[in-house]
TIVO-268485 format. One record per residue (C-alpha): residue in one letter; x, y, z. Coordinates in pm, 1 decimal. Example, Ala and Ser with C-alpha at 12.3 -4.5 7.8 and 13.67 -1.06 7.14 Angstrom:
  rest         u         v         w
     A    1230.0    -450.0     780.0
     S    1367.0    -106.0     714.0
***
This chain:
  rest         u         v         w
     M       9.5       4.1     -13.9
     P     108.3     332.0     -96.9
     K     254.5     598.5     203.3
     M      18.6     811.8     126.3
     S    -290.7     572.7     119.6
     C    -122.4     376.0     522.4
     L     -90.6     723.8     660.1
     A    -501.7     802.3     553.8
     A    -596.1     453.9     681.6
     N    -457.1     482.9    1023.6
     Y    -536.8     813.2    1071.1
     F    -912.8     829.5     948.7
     M   -1038.9     461.0     997.8
     P   -1118.7     513.8    1370.4
     R   -1264.9     862.6    1273.6
     L   -1471.4     743.1    1010.7
     S   -1578.3     452.0    1247.3
     V   -1715.3     744.2    1477.8
     L   -1880.7     918.5    1155.8
     L   -1991.2     614.5     999.5
     I   -2065.9     350.0    1259.3
     F   -2210.0     523.4    1575.8
     P   -2528.3     656.4    1344.9
     L   -2635.6     290.1    1361.1
     T   -2753.5     348.9    1692.1
     V   -2960.5     633.8    1582.8
     M   -3153.3     538.2    1298.3
     A   -3460.8     536.4    1442.9
     E   -3580.6     829.7    1223.7
     Q   -3710.0     670.8     914.4
     T   -3574.7     737.4     569.9
     P   -3674.0    1065.8     377.6
     S   -3939.6    1014.3      74.3
     R   -3816.8    1108.8    -296.7
     A   -4051.2    1401.2    -237.4
     E   -3806.6    1517.0      84.1
     T   -3517.8    1437.9     -93.8
     K   -3583.1    1682.0    -429.7
     E   -3538.3    1921.6    -132.8
     K   -3292.3    1817.5      19.4
     H   -2996.5    1588.0     -84.6
     A   -2803.2    1409.8     104.4
     K   -2528.1    1715.1     152.2
     I   -2736.1    1905.7     352.5
     Y   -2606.3    2235.8     207.9
     R   -2415.2    2317.7     -52.4
     T   -2355.9    2685.5     -85.4
     P   -2302.1    2930.7     263.2
     E   -2655.9    3083.9     215.2
     E   -2808.1    2726.1     218.5
     R   -2569.2    2665.4     512.4
     R   -2730.8    2951.9     675.4
     D   -3092.7    2845.9     649.4
     A   -2998.4    2505.5     747.4
     G   -3197.3    2351.8    1044.4
     R   -3545.8    2256.5    1103.4
     S   -3730.3    2626.0    1140.2
     T   -3871.7    2446.9    1464.7
     P   -4162.5    2782.2    1540.9
     L   -4162.5    2866.2    1900.5
     T   -4461.1    3069.0    1893.4
     D   -4648.7    3238.2    1637.3
     W   -4410.0    3510.3    1522.2
     L   -4099.4    3309.7    1632.0
     K   -3883.0    3061.7    1490.1
     F   -3553.3    2848.9    1570.8
     S   -3328.1    2632.9    1396.8
     G   -2948.5    2506.4    1413.9
     L   -2675.2    2354.2    1271.3
     L   -2379.5    2136.7    1466.1
     E   -2095.0    2012.2    1274.9
     I   -1790.6    1838.8    1358.4
     D   -1451.1    1862.4    1134.4
     N   -1170.5    1716.6    1123.0
     E    -886.2    1747.8     866.1
     Y    -554.1    1651.7     779.0
     T    -272.6    1748.4     527.6
     Q      20.4    1601.4     397.3
     S     243.5    1819.8     244.6
     R     539.7    1716.7     -25.6
     F     831.4    2010.0    -112.8
     A    1059.1    2033.3    -379.1
     D    1357.2    1859.4    -180.8
     H    1132.4    1545.0    -118.8
     A    1077.1    1648.9     254.1
     S     703.2    1614.2     370.7
     N     516.9    1750.2     628.1
     T     203.8    1620.5     811.6
     D     -76.5    1853.9     949.7
     D    -350.7    1687.3    1201.8
     N    -581.3    1904.8    1300.7
     A    -719.8    1949.8    1580.5
     T   -1106.8    1820.4    1579.3
     S   -1326.2    2170.1    1547.3
     S   -1667.5    2225.0    1578.7
     T   -1896.3    2505.6    1478.8
     L   -2282.1    2536.6    1616.0
     E   -2504.3    2815.7    1425.4
     L   -2804.5    2938.6    1578.8
     G   -3131.6    3097.3    1390.4
     F   -3388.3    3331.1    1510.5
     N   -3666.4    3473.7    1273.0
     I   -3892.1    3691.0    1375.8
     T   -4190.1    3762.9    1131.0
     A   -4396.4    4116.0    1236.5
     K   -4583.0    4124.6     980.7
     E   -4651.7    3892.3     685.6
     W   -4409.8    4112.1     425.3
     F   -4167.2    4167.2     756.1
     E   -3936.9    3998.8     900.4
     I   -3612.3    3976.8    1118.7
     E   -3330.4    3758.8    1124.6
     L   -3062.4    3693.9    1390.7
     I   -2811.4    3414.1    1291.9
     F   -2501.5    3334.3    1562.6
     E   -2241.8    3174.6    1535.0
     A   -1988.5    2990.5    1778.0
     D   -1653.3    2833.9    1675.6
     K   -1449.4    2597.6    1900.3
     Q   -1078.2    2503.2    1796.9
     K    -846.7    2573.1    2091.8
     H   -1092.9    2889.0    2267.3
     F   -1440.5    2938.6    2190.2
     D   -1592.0    3191.6    1969.0
     I   -1910.5    3339.7    1923.0
     Q   -2026.3    3577.8    1720.8
     L   -2338.6    3726.2    1554.4
     D   -2268.7    3599.9    1165.5
     E   -2585.2    3804.0    1034.3
     G   -2816.8    3989.6    1183.6
     L   -3099.7    4186.6     880.6
     I   -3401.9    4331.0     859.5
     S   -3608.3    4233.3     529.4
     T   -3924.7    4265.3     383.7
     E   -4058.0    4181.0      54.5
     I   -4350.5    4333.8    -147.8
     D   -4505.9    4202.9    -429.2
     D   -4175.1    4140.5    -663.6
     W   -3970.0    4349.6    -455.1
     G   -3730.4    4253.7    -138.2
     L   -3540.8    4451.0      66.7
     Q   -3279.2    4400.1     320.8
     I   -3083.3    4612.4     529.2
     G   -2803.2    4487.2     812.0
     R   -2488.7    4257.5     892.5
     Q   -2539.7    4025.6     597.2
     H   -2357.6    3820.1     300.6
     V   -2403.2    4061.4       0.1
     P   -2548.8    3843.2    -270.4
     F   -2197.7    3797.8    -499.9
     G   -2112.9    3461.0    -610.4
     E   -2276.1    3145.5    -503.4
     F   -1986.9    2955.3    -441.1
     Y   -2114.2    2599.0    -497.6
     S   -1972.2    2300.3    -298.7
     N   -2085.4    1958.0    -219.7
     F   -1717.1    1896.5      -4.4
     V   -1628.9    1925.2     374.1
     T   -1338.0    2148.6     243.4
     G   -1476.9    2490.8      30.0
     P   -1364.3    2555.5    -295.1
     M   -1065.4    2826.4    -325.1
     L   -1267.7    3080.8    -487.2
     E   -1415.8    3151.5    -123.5
     F   -1195.6    3389.7    -111.8
     G   -1462.9    3682.3    -256.2
     E   -1705.5    3574.3      30.0
     T   -1831.2    3937.4     145.3
     R   -1988.8    3990.1     447.8
     Q   -2093.4    4390.7     521.6
     T   -2367.4    4595.7     702.5
     S   -2526.4    4666.0     375.0
     F   -2868.9    4763.7     166.9
     I   -2962.4    4508.4     -50.5
     I   -3250.0    4525.6    -294.3
     D   -3417.4    4256.5    -541.3
     Y   -3667.2    4247.6    -805.6
     S   -3797.3    3914.6    -971.2
     F   -3926.6    3890.3   -1297.2
     N   -4159.8    3625.0   -1347.5
     D   -3978.2    3401.9   -1059.9
     T   -3722.1    3346.7   -1289.3
     L   -3507.6    3645.7   -1354.0
     E   -3367.9    3808.3   -1013.7
     I   -3164.9    4160.6   -1021.1
     A   -2996.0    4231.5    -682.9
     G   -2774.1    4582.2    -622.8
     F   -2619.3    4632.9    -272.8
     L   -2469.9    4929.5    -134.4
     F   -2188.0    4896.8     199.4
     S   -1968.6    5153.4     411.7
     S   -1610.9    5101.5     264.0
     Q   -1408.5    4975.9     525.1
     L   -1086.5    5033.9     364.3
     E    -981.0    5382.8     246.5
     T    -792.8    5462.5    -125.8
     Q    -515.6    5735.8    -137.1
     D    -719.1    5937.7    -370.3
     E   -1041.9    5867.4    -179.1
     S   -1334.5    5981.0    -320.0
     Q   -1649.0    5741.0    -320.9
     P   -1691.8    5603.2      78.6
     Y   -1923.9    5361.4      13.2
     D   -1855.8    5052.3    -222.8
     W   -2154.1    4863.8    -399.8
     G   -2291.0    4552.4    -620.8
     L   -2459.9    4409.6    -851.2
     R   -2629.9    4037.4    -980.1
     F   -2820.0    3934.9   -1240.8
     E   -2966.7    3557.2   -1200.2
     I   -3202.5    3321.2   -1449.9
     A   -3325.0    3034.1   -1383.2
     S   -3614.2    2764.6   -1539.5
     E   -3892.1    2733.9   -1322.0
     D   -3799.3    2359.4   -1121.1
     E   -3470.5    2530.4   -1067.3
     A   -3285.3    2212.4   -1317.8
     W   -3045.2    2484.1   -1428.4
     V   -2945.6    2878.4   -1305.2
     L   -2721.2    3097.6   -1469.2
     G   -2582.3    3394.7   -1283.1
     I   -2287.3    3693.3   -1278.7
     S   -2213.9    3962.7   -1028.3
     Y   -2006.0    4222.7    -942.4
     L   -1877.9    4390.2    -666.9
     S   -1688.2    4681.7    -665.1
     D   -1387.5    4639.6    -426.8
     L   -1209.5    4278.0    -339.7
     A   -1011.6    4414.1    -104.3
     E   -1363.3    4434.7     115.2
     T   -1398.5    4066.1     138.8
     K   -1492.4    3847.1     433.0
     E   -1170.7    3742.5     445.5
     P    -925.0    4055.5     309.3
     L    -660.3    3970.3       1.7
     L    -466.7    4316.9     197.0
     E    -256.3    4281.1     528.1
     K    -538.2    4345.1     793.5
     N    -321.7    4642.7     888.0
     T    -368.3    4834.1     578.2
     Q    -589.4    5094.5     607.4
     T    -515.7    5308.3     312.1
     Y    -431.6    5150.1     -26.0
     Q    -327.5    5296.9    -369.5
     Q    -708.3    5184.9    -548.5
     R   -1017.1    4979.1    -540.9
     V    -980.8    4675.4    -736.0
     A   -1326.9    4514.0    -869.2
     G   -1433.0    4149.2    -822.1
     W   -1622.8    3937.3   -1092.6
     N   -1764.0    3624.4   -1048.2
     V   -1993.2    3390.6   -1299.8
     Y   -2203.2    3042.5   -1186.7
     A   -2404.5    2833.6   -1305.4
     L   -2606.8    2527.2   -1207.6
     I   -2741.7    2254.8   -1415.3
     V   -2928.4    1965.3   -1301.9
     I   -3027.8    1663.6   -1536.8
     N   -3193.2    1352.4   -1325.0
     D   -2959.7    1191.4   -1024.5
     L   -2645.3    1441.4   -1160.3
     A   -2579.8    1798.2   -1039.9
     L   -2327.6    1967.0   -1264.3
     T   -2201.2    2306.2   -1095.8
     A   -1930.3    2555.7   -1247.6
     E   -1808.1    2923.9   -1122.8
     M   -1523.5    3151.7   -1179.8
     L   -1439.1    3461.8    -960.0
     G   -1130.1    3723.4    -960.2
     A    -998.7    4081.1    -961.8
     T   -1010.1    4276.9   -1275.5
     H    -670.1    4402.3   -1269.6
     P    -418.2    4373.6   -1020.1
     F    -325.1    4460.1    -636.5
     A     -23.3    4727.8    -678.1
     E      35.2    4643.2    -267.8
     L      80.9    4217.1    -364.6
     P     365.7    4104.6    -491.6
     A     402.8    4085.8    -890.9
     N     307.3    3725.7    -935.9
     E     -16.3    3736.2    -687.6
     N    -166.8    4084.9    -726.5
     K    -448.1    3933.3    -981.7
     P    -647.8    3604.1    -836.5
     V    -866.2    3386.7   -1003.6
     A   -1042.8    3076.5    -935.5
     Y   -1257.8    2824.3   -1125.8
     N   -1402.4    2518.0    -954.9
     L   -1603.5    2257.4   -1085.0
     E   -1787.8    1978.3    -944.5
     L   -1998.5    1629.3   -1037.0
     A   -2243.3    1551.9    -798.8
     Y   -2462.1    1200.9    -835.7
     F   -2743.3    1151.5    -610.2
     L   -2681.2     727.0    -578.4
     N   -3046.3     699.5    -387.9
     N   -3240.6     927.1    -142.4
     T   -2959.9     885.9     134.9
     L   -2623.6     868.8     -73.0
     Q   -2409.5    1105.3    -282.4
     F   -2085.1    1140.0    -473.7
     A   -1909.9    1438.7    -614.1
     M   -1613.6    1514.3    -824.5
     R   -1430.4    1861.8    -848.1
     I   -1189.1    1967.8   -1035.9
     A   -1035.8    2329.1    -930.3
     H    -806.6    2608.7   -1088.1
     S    -636.1    2899.0    -943.5
     K    -406.9    3166.7   -1099.5
     E    -217.4    3393.8    -866.0
     L    -404.3    3337.0    -542.5
     A    -144.5    3319.8    -219.9
     D     -56.8    2984.1     -36.5
     Q    -307.3    2821.6    -288.7
     P    -240.0    2520.6    -528.3
     R    -256.2    2520.7    -918.7
     W    -487.3    2272.9    -974.7
     Q    -666.5    2060.3    -736.0
     Y    -879.7    1712.8    -801.1
     G   -1081.8    1526.6    -533.7
     A   -1326.2    1310.1    -479.4
     A   -1651.9    1353.4    -193.7
     I   -1892.7    1094.5      16.1
     S   -2217.6    1216.6     207.6
     W   -2452.8    1017.0     348.9
     R   -2743.8    1083.7     512.1
     F   -2800.1     831.7     751.5
     A   -3106.7     977.9     944.7
     N   -3350.5    1259.6     863.8
     R   -3125.2    1511.3    1115.0
     F   -2794.9    1381.7    1022.5
     S   -2525.5    1364.4     806.7
     A   -2179.8    1241.4     745.6
     S   -1913.9    1371.8     411.0
     M   -1601.8    1281.0     391.2
     D   -1372.3    1424.5      93.1
     Y   -1010.2    1380.4     -53.9
     L    -828.5    1648.4    -231.0
     Y    -460.4    1673.3    -393.6
     G    -338.8    1980.9    -470.9
     K     -50.8    2039.8    -757.7
     Y     138.6    2412.5    -655.9
     K     278.0    2608.0    -952.1
     S     626.8    2597.5    -922.3
     G     844.9    2877.9    -697.2
     F     495.4    3037.1    -592.3
     V     423.9    2850.8    -238.4
     F     691.6    2800.9      60.7
     D     669.5    2702.1     395.2
     D     822.1    2889.0     670.3
     N    1136.6    2750.0     634.6
     D    1158.5    2836.4     267.2
     H    1090.5    2514.1     179.1
     E     942.1    2478.3    -156.2
     L     545.2    2299.8    -207.0
     T     521.4    2059.1    -437.0
     H     149.5    1922.3    -380.9
     S       7.2    1787.7    -129.9
     H    -296.2    1526.7     -15.4
     Q    -588.7    1658.4     178.6
     I    -854.4    1444.5     375.8
     A   -1160.2    1607.2     543.1
     A   -1440.1    1438.7     766.3
     Q   -1753.4    1597.4     874.8
     L   -2043.4    1507.5    1091.3
     A   -2383.2    1737.4    1089.1
     F   -2658.0    1726.6    1315.2
     E   -2961.0    1985.0    1207.4
     F   -3190.6    2071.6    1451.5
***
């Protein structure tokens, strides 16, 4: 057996037994019907937005609903270097708890609060989203701390796609309009957190256009963000408060579902280089292509091909496979393997060893309530 396979087997077999054998003791709940599965496949969610909406939405009162999602993750990475050395990173088990509260004051007026607690070495809780929304006819309006409609970030894997560097959460104003439930146009505006040297506009903004079939068997979208430096995980150094000029971001995505197959494709990148970043990583771009196959109501397989260019610390190419199993109505287990190949002379560790390729395995147990 190859060295990598032995390491993976020795490391993950005990953990996988917890994820896949322990659930047999809680399978008293019935397997979801095919009708239910059309709404919810083996993987509980495939986008960050669906993740924030995960849970059972349990009514506490006539006007208040509660939902939650608990995830337990474990990751193992083996890195290989140009001098034939290797490094193994066994990340400690981490857990994430998400609690959502939906307050419906009127049929057209809602308040949404989503709290997220992460525990690795320390316990940390924060307000992930807190917003007020209203919907009148085909118009929608949202105000508050929220993720703006820039990108979808489709993924059937535990490990998110490399293009997640564009995910953006800000205290913002979002307005959208829907044409016949097939075409939606959304615009958003928020106060800039960073300033440019020739600052003349204190706000950033963006647009999204999305068209879909009535049954959402296919979805096509394109979005724009006026400043890619304002993302959730900033591309610039956190102590950089003033920089030379705004660098806009673009995103295109597509979803096609044919019977038991689902194909997702997405691209995200900067429109021009950041002057503050090194020449070989100042105009990041990433692509992600995934094919998911739903074997039955509870089992799902997926494959990924991803590519990045000038994206710091990320592989040039990434390939992998994933499996997800919904073994009970509220529980799902997922596991994936990813192989990364790095551009020559692009990524180095703290000891200046050049990284050439990596093997990554991740496992997750999720419980929605």
